[in-house]
VEXLO-33782 format. One record per residue (C-alpha): residue in one letter; z, x, y. Coordinates in steps of 0.5 Angstrom, whole numbers, padded with zeros to 4 digits, always signed. Example, Ala and Ser with C-alpha at 12.3 -4.5 7.8 and 13.67 -1.06 7.14 Angstrom:
REM VEXLO-33782
A+0016+0025-0009 S+0014+0027-0002 
REM end
This chain:
REM VEXLO-33782
X+0246+0249+0198 X+0246+0251+0190 X+0247+0258+0188 X+0243+0262+0184 X+0246+0260+0178 X+0243+0254+0178 X+0236+0257+0176 X+0235+0256+0169 X+0228+0256+0169 X+0222+0258+0174 X+0225+0255+0180 X+0232+0254+0184 X+0234+0247+0183 X+0234+0245+0190 X+0229+0243+0195 X+0224+0248+0195 X+0221+0252+0201 X+0214+0255+0201 X+0216+0262+0198 X+0220+0258+0193 X+0214+0254+0191 X+0209+0260+0190 X+0214+0264+0187 X+0215+0259+0182 X+0208+0258+0181 X+0206+0265+0179 X+0213+0265+0175 X+0210+0259+0171 X+0204+0262+0170 X+0207+0269+0167 X+0212+0265+0163 X+0207+0261+0160 X+0200+0264+0160 X+0198+0261+0154 X+0199+0254+0156 X+0196+0255+0164 X+0191+0260+0164 X+0190+0260+0156 X+0188+0252+0157 X+0184+0253+0163 X+0180+0259+0160 X+0179+0255+0153 X+0176+0249+0157 X+0172+0253+0162 X+0169+0257+0156 X+0167+0251+0151 X+0164+0247+0157 X+0160+0253+0160 X+0158+0255+0153 X+0153+0249+0153 X+0149+0251+0158 X+0148+0258+0156 X+0146+0256+0149 X+0141+0251+0152 X+0138+0256+0157 X+0138+0261+0151 X+0134+0256+0147 X+0129+0255+0153 X+0128+0262+0154 X+0126+0264+0147 X+0122+0258+0146 X+0118+0256+0152 X+0120+0263+0156 X+0122+0262+0163 X+0119+0268+0168 X+0120+0269+0175 X+0114+0270+0179 X+0114+0275+0185 X+0117+0270+0190 X+0123+0269+0185 X+0121+0262+0183 X+0118+0259+0176 X+0110+0258+0176 X+0109+0251+0177 X+0102+0251+0173 X+0106+0252+0167 X+0108+0246+0164 X+0113+0248+0159 X+0116+0253+0164 X+0118+0247+0168 X+0120+0243+0163 X+0125+0249+0160 X+0127+0250+0167 X+0129+0243+0168 X+0133+0242+0162 X+0136+0249+0163 X+0139+0247+0170 X+0140+0240+0168 X+0145+0243+0163 X+0148+0247+0168 X+0150+0241+0172 X+0152+0237+0166 X+0156+0243+0164 X+0159+0243+0171 X+0161+0236+0170 X+0164+0237+0164 X+0168+0243+0166 X+0171+0238+0172 X+0173+0233+0167 X+0176+0238+0162 X+0180+0241+0168 X+0183+0234+0170 X+0186+0235+0163 X+0189+0242+0165 X+0192+0239+0171 X+0196+0234+0166 X+0198+0239+0162 X+0200+0244+0167 X+0205+0238+0170 X+0208+0238+0163 X+0209+0245+0163 X+0212+0246+0170 X+0217+0240+0169 X+0219+0244+0162 X+0219+0251+0166 X+0224+0248+0171 X+0229+0248+0166 X+0227+0254+0162 X+0223+0251+0157 X+0217+0254+0155 X+0211+0249+0152 X+0206+0252+0147 X+0199+0250+0149 X+0199+0245+0143 X+0206+0242+0146 X+0203+0241+0153 X+0197+0238+0150 X+0201+0233+0146 X+0205+0231+0152 X+0199+0228+0155 X+0198+0223+0149 X+0197+0216+0152 X+0196+0218+0159 X+0189+0222+0158 X+0185+0216+0160 X+0189+0214+0165 X+0189+0221+0168 X+0181+0220+0168 X+0182+0213+0171 X+0186+0215+0176 X+0181+0221+0178 X+0176+0216+0178 X+0179+0211+0183 X+0181+0216+0188 X+0174+0219+0188 X+0171+0212+0188 X+0175+0210+0194 X+0174+0217+0198 X+0166+0216+0197 X+0167+0209+0199 X+0170+0211+0206 X+0165+0216+0207 X+0159+0211+0205 X+0162+0206+0210 X+0163+0211+0215 X+0155+0214+0214 X+0153+0206+0214 X+0156+0205+0221 X+0153+0211+0224 X+0146+0208+0221 X+0148+0202+0225 X+0150+0205+0231 X+0144+0210+0232 X+0139+0204+0230 X+0142+0199+0235 X+0142+0203+0241 X+0136+0205+0245 X+0139+0212+0248 X+0143+0218+0246 X+0149+0217+0250 X+0152+0211+0246 X+0151+0215+0240 X+0154+0222+0243 X+0160+0218+0245 X+0161+0214+0238 X+0161+0221+0235 X+0166+0224+0240 X+0171+0219+0238 X+0170+0217+0231 X+0168+0224+0228 X+0175+0227+0229 X+0178+0220+0227 X+0174+0220+0221 X+0176+0227+0219 X+0184+0226+0221 X+0183+0219+0216 X+0181+0223+0211 X+0186+0229+0211 X+0191+0223+0211 X+0188+0220+0205 X+0188+0227+0202 X+0196+0228+0203 X+0198+0221+0202 X+0194+0218+0197 X+0190+0224+0193 X+0195+0229+0193 X+0201+0227+0188 X+0199+0221+0184 X+0197+0226+0178 X+0204+0229+0176 X+0207+0222+0178 X+0202+0219+0172 X+0204+0225+0167 X+0211+0225+0168 X+0213+0218+0170 X+0212+0211+0166 X+0207+0209+0171 X+0200+0206+0171 X+0194+0208+0175 X+0196+0204+0181 X+0203+0205+0181 X+0202+0212+0181 X+0198+0212+0187 X+0204+0208+0190 X+0209+0212+0188 X+0205+0218+0191 X+0205+0215+0197 X+0212+0214+0197 X+0214+0221+0196 X+0210+0224+0201 X+0213+0219+0206 X+0216+0223+0212 X+0213+0230+0209 X+0206+0229+0211 X+0205+0236+0216 X+0209+0240+0211 X+0205+0238+0205 X+0199+0238+0209 X+0200+0245+0211 X+0202+0247+0204 X+0196+0244+0201 X+0191+0247+0206 X+0194+0254+0205 X+0194+0253+0197 X+0186+0251+0198 X+0185+0257+0202 X+0188+0262+0197 X+0185+0259+0191 X+0178+0259+0195 X+0178+0266+0197 X+0181+0268+0190 X+0176+0265+0186 X+0171+0267+0191 X+0173+0275+0190 X+0174+0274+0182 X+0167+0271+0181 X+0163+0275+0187 X+0162+0281+0183 X+0160+0277+0177 X+0154+0274+0181 X+0152+0280+0184 X+0151+0283+0177 X+0147+0277+0175 X+0143+0277+0181 X+0141+0285+0179 X+0140+0283+0172 X+0135+0278+0174 X+0131+0283+0178 X+0131+0288+0173 X+0129+0283+0167 X+0125+0277+0170 X+0124+0274+0163 X+0131+0273+0162 X+0133+0271+0169 X+0134+0263+0168 X+0139+0265+0162 X+0142+0271+0166 X+0144+0265+0171 X+0147+0261+0166 X+0151+0267+0163 X+0153+0269+0170 X+0155+0262+0172 X+0159+0261+0166 X+0163+0267+0166 X+0164+0266+0174 X+0167+0259+0172 X+0171+0262+0167 X+0174+0267+0171 X+0175+0263+0177 X+0178+0257+0173 X+0183+0262+0170 X+0187+0263+0176 X+0185+0257+0181 X+0186+0251+0176 X+0193+0254+0174 X+0196+0256+0180 X+0193+0250+0184 X+0196+0245+0179 X+0203+0248+0179 X+0203+0248+0186 X+0202+0241+0186 X+0207+0239+0180 X+0212+0244+0184 X+0211+0239+0190 X+0212+0233+0186 X+0219+0236+0183 X+0221+0238+0190 X+0220+0231+0193 X+0224+0228+0188 X+0229+0233+0189 X+0229+0232+0197 X+0229+0224+0196 X+0232+0222+0189 X+0237+0228+0187 X+0232+0230+0182 X+0236+0237+0182 X+0242+0234+0179 X+0238+0230+0173 X+0234+0237+0172 X+0241+0241+0171 X+0243+0235+0166 X+0237+0237+0162 X+0239+0244+0163 X+0246+0243+0161 X+0249+0245+0167 X+0255+0242+0171 X+0253+0241+0178 X+0259+0243+0183 
REM end
């Protein structure tokens, strides 16, 4: 095992344990807050500013007041149109936010790779490092999500066929008992082997979309349970932390809606925007850093990537 001297950056240059990965993720965020938290805040602020502006225009032009039941007056056509536009902009802003966070993931892969050897990328350098791969990263995300949707669609379609073709409940119950656990297990396998590592692979290696998926599949070989455990724990941490960070803002927004019903929809838009910014500021950098660290860890375990990193850092392996 390499000694402490072989730690030029955020992590020791050796295969990483769970503690090493989480410690390095926090170190990367503290070491380079502008390119991690800053990029997530910038993206979420810009994308969620749109529904706030749209809701403000709708509120001050057509007016949207909640009635005693907490809903809009269905007889008021202008209010209904304004609400559709406002809530539609919230949905659109959420989609733009997810697209923006995909780019943040790509940037943080480069930030993590640089932090491994003690280099600090600026926000501009991290963005420039993704040049030539941005559309590919969107394509990769689309391919994997479409594949997930197809698998889910096929399974739901099979359910319809089974229910429609059987005349009693017993076969349907047996089908559910057998296939629901199998489907869940299959989707978990897909998440670990197909979904988890292709993004940092695409960002840090000279590969295309489908080669990145194949490369991620190879890197997770014989590491399924370890990556699954770290992935699930990271998901739990980010979900709980994101909820704790955004809940106070949501409560304030609900109280403000009750106190000022004339501005309830605008308040909702502002609340959602602030919640998204606060949550994204922690969740996106931490989750992306952990994923990138797992990629580096797998390469160190399987390909002596630690030696290559030491060479880049000017360290002579002993």
